[in-house]
C-alpha positions, 0 to 999 in steps of 0.5 A: 500499499502506498504512503499514509501521506500519499493517501492524505495528500490524494483527500486533499486533492479530491476535496479541492477539486469537489471544491472547484467544482461547486465554484464551477457551478456557481459561476455557470448559475451566475452566468445563466442568470446574468444571460437571463437578466439581458433576455428580459431586457431585450424582451422588455425592449421589445414589448416597449416598442409594441405599445407606441402610436406612431401617430403620436409625437409624445408617444415617439419621443417617450419610446426614444427616450426608453430605447436610449436607455434600454441599450444603455442598459444592454451594453452594461448587461452585455458587457457583465455577461462577457465578464462572466464568462470570462470568470467562468473559463478561469474556473473551469480551467483552474478545476480541469488542473485540480481534476487533473492533479487528483488523476495524476496522484491516484495514477501513482499511488496505483503504480506504487501499489502494483510495485508493492505487491509485485515486490511481495510476489517476489519475497513469497517465491524467494521464501518458497524457494528457501523452503523446498531447498530445505526439502531432500527427497529420501531415496525409498521413502516420504520427503523429508526436512533436512536440518539445518 
């Protein structure tokens, strides 16, 4: 079995991976919420357009003022969405690195365990050879163990 320190390190790496997975999930949720806010803003602009009277100058003026405010708000929301996407990409990269670290450590532990098992088989084989070398066949009887 690999050293206890490696198993402890693996537990820490697993916890770090789980934490980064939760962080990525939260970032995805925040990005999705931001996208929904942007879509709601765009929908409000479309609804506002349908409620104007094209023959009324006051209605047209109000519509243009509303549309300008909506455009500014939409640009701001688009910038926030892009920032959230960049943040999400960074958090995903960190998560991928943590997953790779955990997998590399798991492979190291498995490799060490396999080496230790092979060494144990060699030791067992040597012990069996030692036992076999102590046995002398008798000429006319069952096998007898030679006394050392």
